[in-house]
VEXDREN-2710 file (C-alpha; in Angstrom, 1 decimal):
% VEXDREN-2710
k/r/px/py/pz
1/UNK/-15.1/5.8/-79.7
2/UNK/-11.7/4.1/-80.6
3/UNK/-9.9/4.4/-77.2
4/UNK/-13.3/2.5/-75.8
5/UNK/-13.2/0.1/-78.3
6/UNK/-10.0/-1.3/-77.7
7/UNK/-10.8/-0.9/-74.2
8/UNK/-13.5/-3.5/-74.1
9/UNK/-11.7/-5.4/-76.4
10/UNK/-9.0/-5.7/-73.8
11/UNK/-11.5/-6.5/-71.1
12/UNK/-12.9/-9.2/-73.5
13/UNK/-9.6/-10.5/-73.1
14/UNK/-8.5/-10.4/-69.9
15/UNK/-11.9/-12.1/-69.3
16/UNK/-11.0/-15.1/-71.9
17/UNK/-7.4/-15.0/-69.8
18/UNK/-9.5/-15.8/-66.8
19/UNK/-11.4/-18.1/-67.6
20/UNK/-11.4/-21.6/-66.1
21/UNK/-13.2/-24.3/-67.7
22/UNK/-13.4/-26.6/-65.6
23/UNK/-15.0/-30.4/-66.5
24/UNK/-15.2/-33.1/-63.8
25/UNK/-17.7/-36.3/-63.4
26/UNK/-20.3/-36.6/-61.0
27/UNK/-22.0/-39.6/-59.4
28/UNK/-25.7/-39.6/-58.5
29/UNK/-28.1/-42.6/-58.1
30/UNK/-31.4/-43.5/-59.1
31/UNK/-32.4/-46.0/-56.7
32/UNK/-30.0/-48.9/-56.9
33/UNK/-29.1/-47.8/-60.5
34/UNK/-25.5/-45.3/-60.3
35/UNK/-25.2/-42.6/-62.5
36/UNK/-22.0/-40.4/-63.7
37/UNK/-22.7/-37.1/-65.0
38/UNK/-20.5/-34.5/-65.9
39/UNK/-20.0/-31.0/-65.1
40/UNK/-18.9/-28.6/-67.3
41/UNK/-18.5/-24.8/-65.7
42/UNK/-16.8/-22.2/-65.0
43/UNK/-14.5/-22.0/-62.1
44/UNK/-13.3/-18.3/-62.0
45/UNK/-16.7/-17.6/-62.4
46/UNK/-18.2/-15.7/-58.9
47/UNK/-21.5/-15.3/-59.5
48/UNK/-24.5/-17.2/-60.1
49/UNK/-25.6/-18.2/-63.3
50/UNK/-28.1/-20.1/-65.3
51/UNK/-27.6/-24.4/-65.4
52/UNK/-28.4/-26.0/-68.2
53/UNK/-28.9/-30.1/-68.7
54/UNK/-27.6/-31.4/-71.9
55/UNK/-29.1/-35.0/-72.5
56/UNK/-27.0/-36.8/-75.5
57/UNK/-28.4/-38.4/-78.6
58/UNK/-29.2/-42.8/-77.9
59/UNK/-25.6/-42.8/-77.7
60/UNK/-25.2/-41.8/-74.8
61/UNK/-22.2/-39.8/-73.4
62/UNK/-19.4/-38.7/-75.3
63/UNK/-16.8/-36.2/-76.2
64/UNK/-19.0/-34.4/-78.4
65/UNK/-21.4/-33.9/-76.6
66/UNK/-18.6/-32.8/-73.2
67/UNK/-17.7/-30.0/-76.5
68/UNK/-21.1/-28.6/-76.8
69/UNK/-21.5/-28.4/-72.7
70/UNK/-18.6/-26.6/-73.2
71/UNK/-19.2/-23.8/-76.0
72/UNK/-23.1/-23.4/-73.6
73/UNK/-20.6/-22.7/-70.6
74/UNK/-18.8/-19.8/-73.3
75/UNK/-22.5/-18.8/-73.8
76/UNK/-22.2/-18.0/-69.5
77/UNK/-23.9/-20.9/-67.9
78/UNK/-23.7/-23.8/-66.7
79/UNK/-23.9/-27.4/-67.8
80/UNK/-24.2/-31.1/-66.8
81/UNK/-24.3/-34.0/-68.9
82/UNK/-27.1/-36.0/-68.4
83/UNK/-26.5/-40.5/-68.1
84/UNK/-29.5/-41.7/-68.8
85/UNK/-28.7/-45.3/-69.1
86/UNK/-26.3/-45.7/-65.8
87/UNK/-22.0/-45.3/-65.4
88/UNK/-21.1/-48.2/-66.7
89/UNK/-23.8/-48.6/-70.1
90/UNK/-22.3/-47.2/-72.8
91/UNK/-23.3/-48.6/-76.7
92/UNK/-21.0/-49.4/-79.3
93/UNK/-23.5/-49.6/-81.4
94/UNK/-26.8/-48.5/-82.9
95/UNK/-28.3/-52.2/-82.4
96/UNK/-27.3/-51.4/-78.3
97/UNK/-28.0/-47.9/-78.2
98/UNK/-31.6/-48.7/-79.6
99/UNK/-31.7/-51.4/-77.2
100/UNK/-31.0/-48.3/-74.5
101/UNK/-32.8/-46.3/-76.0
102/UNK/-35.9/-48.6/-76.3
103/UNK/-35.8/-49.1/-72.4
104/UNK/-37.2/-45.8/-71.3
105/UNK/-39.2/-44.7/-74.4
106/UNK/-41.5/-47.6/-73.5
107/UNK/-40.9/-46.3/-69.5
108/UNK/-42.0/-42.4/-69.8
109/UNK/-42.1/-42.2/-65.6
110/UNK/-39.2/-43.6/-65.4
111/UNK/-37.4/-41.3/-68.3
112/UNK/-39.5/-38.6/-66.4
113/UNK/-37.7/-40.0/-62.6
114/UNK/-33.9/-39.4/-64.1
115/UNK/-34.1/-36.4/-65.8
116/UNK/-36.5/-35.2/-62.9
117/UNK/-33.2/-35.9/-60.8
118/UNK/-30.6/-34.1/-63.0
119/UNK/-32.3/-31.3/-62.3
120/UNK/-32.6/-31.6/-59.4
121/UNK/-28.6/-31.6/-59.1
122/UNK/-28.6/-29.1/-61.6
123/UNK/-30.2/-27.2/-59.2
124/UNK/-27.9/-27.6/-56.6
125/UNK/-24.9/-27.1/-58.4
126/UNK/-23.0/-23.9/-55.6
127/UNK/-23.1/-22.2/-58.9
128/UNK/-26.4/-22.4/-60.2
129/UNK/-28.9/-20.2/-59.7
130/UNK/-31.5/-22.9/-59.3
131/UNK/-34.6/-20.2/-60.7
132/UNK/-33.2/-19.9/-64.1
133/UNK/-32.8/-23.7/-65.2
134/UNK/-33.3/-25.2/-69.0
135/UNK/-32.8/-28.1/-71.1
136/UNK/-31.5/-29.3/-74.6
137/UNK/-31.5/-32.5/-75.9
138/UNK/-30.7/-34.6/-79.0
139/UNK/-32.8/-37.4/-80.4
140/UNK/-33.6/-39.4/-77.9
141/UNK/-32.7/-37.2/-75.5
142/UNK/-35.2/-34.2/-77.0
143/UNK/-37.2/-36.8/-76.1
144/UNK/-36.4/-36.4/-72.9
145/UNK/-36.1/-33.3/-72.4
146/UNK/-39.8/-33.2/-74.2
147/UNK/-40.9/-35.7/-71.0
148/UNK/-39.0/-33.2/-68.5
149/UNK/-41.5/-30.9/-69.0
150/UNK/-44.5/-33.0/-69.8
151/UNK/-44.2/-34.1/-66.3
152/UNK/-44.6/-30.4/-64.9
153/UNK/-40.5/-29.7/-63.6
154/UNK/-40.2/-26.2/-62.6
155/UNK/-37.8/-25.7/-65.3
156/UNK/-37.8/-22.3/-67.5
157/UNK/-36.4/-23.6/-71.0
158/UNK/-36.8/-26.7/-72.8
159/UNK/-34.7/-27.0/-76.2
160/UNK/-35.2/-30.0/-78.4
161/UNK/-32.5/-30.7/-81.4
162/UNK/-34.4/-33.7/-84.0
163/UNK/-35.7/-35.1/-81.1
164/UNK/-39.0/-37.6/-81.4
165/UNK/-42.0/-35.2/-80.6
166/UNK/-44.4/-38.3/-79.8
167/UNK/-46.0/-38.9/-76.4
168/UNK/-48.0/-41.7/-74.7
169/UNK/-49.4/-38.9/-72.5
170/UNK/-50.3/-36.0/-74.1
171/UNK/-52.4/-34.8/-71.7
172/UNK/-49.7/-34.3/-69.7
173/UNK/-48.9/-31.1/-71.9
174/UNK/-51.7/-29.2/-69.0
175/UNK/-48.2/-29.3/-66.7
176/UNK/-45.4/-27.8/-68.7
177/UNK/-44.5/-25.3/-66.7
178/UNK/-41.2/-24.4/-69.1
179/UNK/-41.2/-22.3/-72.8
180/UNK/-40.8/-24.6/-75.6
181/UNK/-38.7/-24.5/-78.7
182/UNK/-38.4/-27.2/-80.6
183/UNK/-36.1/-27.4/-83.4
184/UNK/-36.6/-30.3/-86.5
185/UNK/-36.1/-30.9/-89.9
186/UNK/-38.4/-30.7/-92.1
187/UNK/-37.9/-33.7/-94.0
188/UNK/-36.6/-35.6/-90.8
189/UNK/-38.0/-39.3/-91.6
190/UNK/-38.0/-40.1/-87.9
191/UNK/-39.8/-37.7/-87.4
192/UNK/-43.0/-37.9/-89.2
193/UNK/-45.3/-35.2/-90.2
194/UNK/-48.0/-37.0/-88.4
195/UNK/-46.2/-36.7/-85.7
196/UNK/-45.5/-32.9/-85.9
197/UNK/-49.4/-31.7/-86.1
198/UNK/-50.0/-34.1/-83.3
199/UNK/-47.1/-32.3/-81.1
200/UNK/-48.3/-29.4/-82.5
201/UNK/-52.1/-29.9/-81.5
202/UNK/-50.5/-30.8/-77.7
203/UNK/-49.0/-27.4/-77.0
204/UNK/-52.3/-25.5/-78.6
205/UNK/-54.3/-27.6/-76.2
206/UNK/-52.1/-27.5/-73.3
207/UNK/-52.1/-23.5/-74.6
208/UNK/-47.6/-23.5/-73.4
209/UNK/-46.1/-21.0/-74.5
210/UNK/-44.1/-23.1/-77.6
211/UNK/-41.5/-22.8/-81.3
212/UNK/-40.8/-24.6/-83.6
213/UNK/-38.5/-24.6/-85.9
214/UNK/-38.4/-26.4/-89.2
215/UNK/-35.4/-26.4/-91.6
216/UNK/-35.1/-27.3/-95.2
217/UNK/-33.0/-30.1/-96.7
218/UNK/-32.5/-31.2/-92.9
219/UNK/-33.3/-34.8/-91.9
220/UNK/-32.2/-36.5/-88.7
221/UNK/-29.5/-35.7/-86.3
222/UNK/-28.9/-32.6/-88.9
223/UNK/-26.0/-31.4/-86.2
224/UNK/-23.6/-34.3/-86.1
225/UNK/-20.5/-34.6/-88.2
226/UNK/-20.8/-37.4/-87.4
227/UNK/-24.4/-38.9/-89.3
228/UNK/-22.6/-38.1/-92.5
229/UNK/-22.7/-36.2/-95.9
230/UNK/-26.2/-38.8/-97.4
231/UNK/-29.4/-37.3/-96.8
232/UNK/-30.9/-40.1/-98.4
233/UNK/-29.9/-42.5/-95.9
234/UNK/-32.5/-40.6/-93.2
235/UNK/-29.4/-39.2/-90.6
236/UNK/-26.9/-36.1/-92.3
237/UNK/-25.1/-33.3/-91.7
238/UNK/-26.4/-30.2/-92.2
239/UNK/-24.4/-27.2/-92.4
240/UNK/-26.7/-24.3/-92.0
241/UNK/-29.2/-26.2/-90.2
242/UNK/-26.6/-26.8/-87.5
243/UNK/-25.7/-23.7/-87.2
244/UNK/-28.5/-21.9/-87.6
245/UNK/-30.4/-23.7/-84.8
246/UNK/-27.1/-23.0/-82.0
247/UNK/-28.1/-19.7/-82.6
248/UNK/-32.2/-19.7/-82.1
249/UNK/-30.9/-21.6/-78.6
250/UNK/-28.6/-18.6/-78.2
251/UNK/-31.7/-16.5/-78.9
252/UNK/-34.2/-18.6/-76.8
253/UNK/-31.3/-18.4/-73.6
254/UNK/-31.3/-14.9/-73.9
255/UNK/-35.1/-14.1/-73.7
256/UNK/-35.8/-16.8/-70.9
257/UNK/-32.7/-16.0/-69.2
258/UNK/-33.3/-11.9/-69.0
259/UNK/-33.4/-10.1/-65.7
260/UNK/-37.0/-10.2/-65.2
END
């Protein structure tokens, strides 16, 4: 038994050495608007893998989310970090981010269109199993992935981290094909209890396969160390909620992507 364990550990070490994680930009278009996403994948993988869209918060693509994408690759997936704003649009302040995010929150058809364009790009990647895809999003990105689901997109699963749950078209939940996981800060002032209850009703009425996990003591942006440690400000990092929510997503993906 000890010999077998040693052999398995040696094989795991060899696989880790052989892994060739690649990060590369990719341009795509929404009409005349040029967008730039980021691929992160293991170039050494021979088999096709599930693909996961990753939608950043309102500040847009950043090294922090590229690291999150790399963590998805370690779990055995191909990741595409989504650009919702445009190649040359990178907010430099919360005020600029609010303007950009607000534009798309007020244009849900446009938000859905951009999300579906990213999903098409993901499914077309040579290393992606197009029948097994998911999307995760943070804050504003959480709103985006839920709208992707409401659009009726053919996607296996959706996971929202401290995302906005409201929508101007809750009746569209009947179009959802994906399984849905919402990871929510129980004390998040930006997503009030009324919005949480409305979301639950929306999911129940549409008979969606959904889960909502609320983390006690967590406010908005609980996965982001850069949010600081003062919950009274409404946004703050919470280490336990960060760890537990990632573990919940990992288990969720293991379930939805399991072999038939």
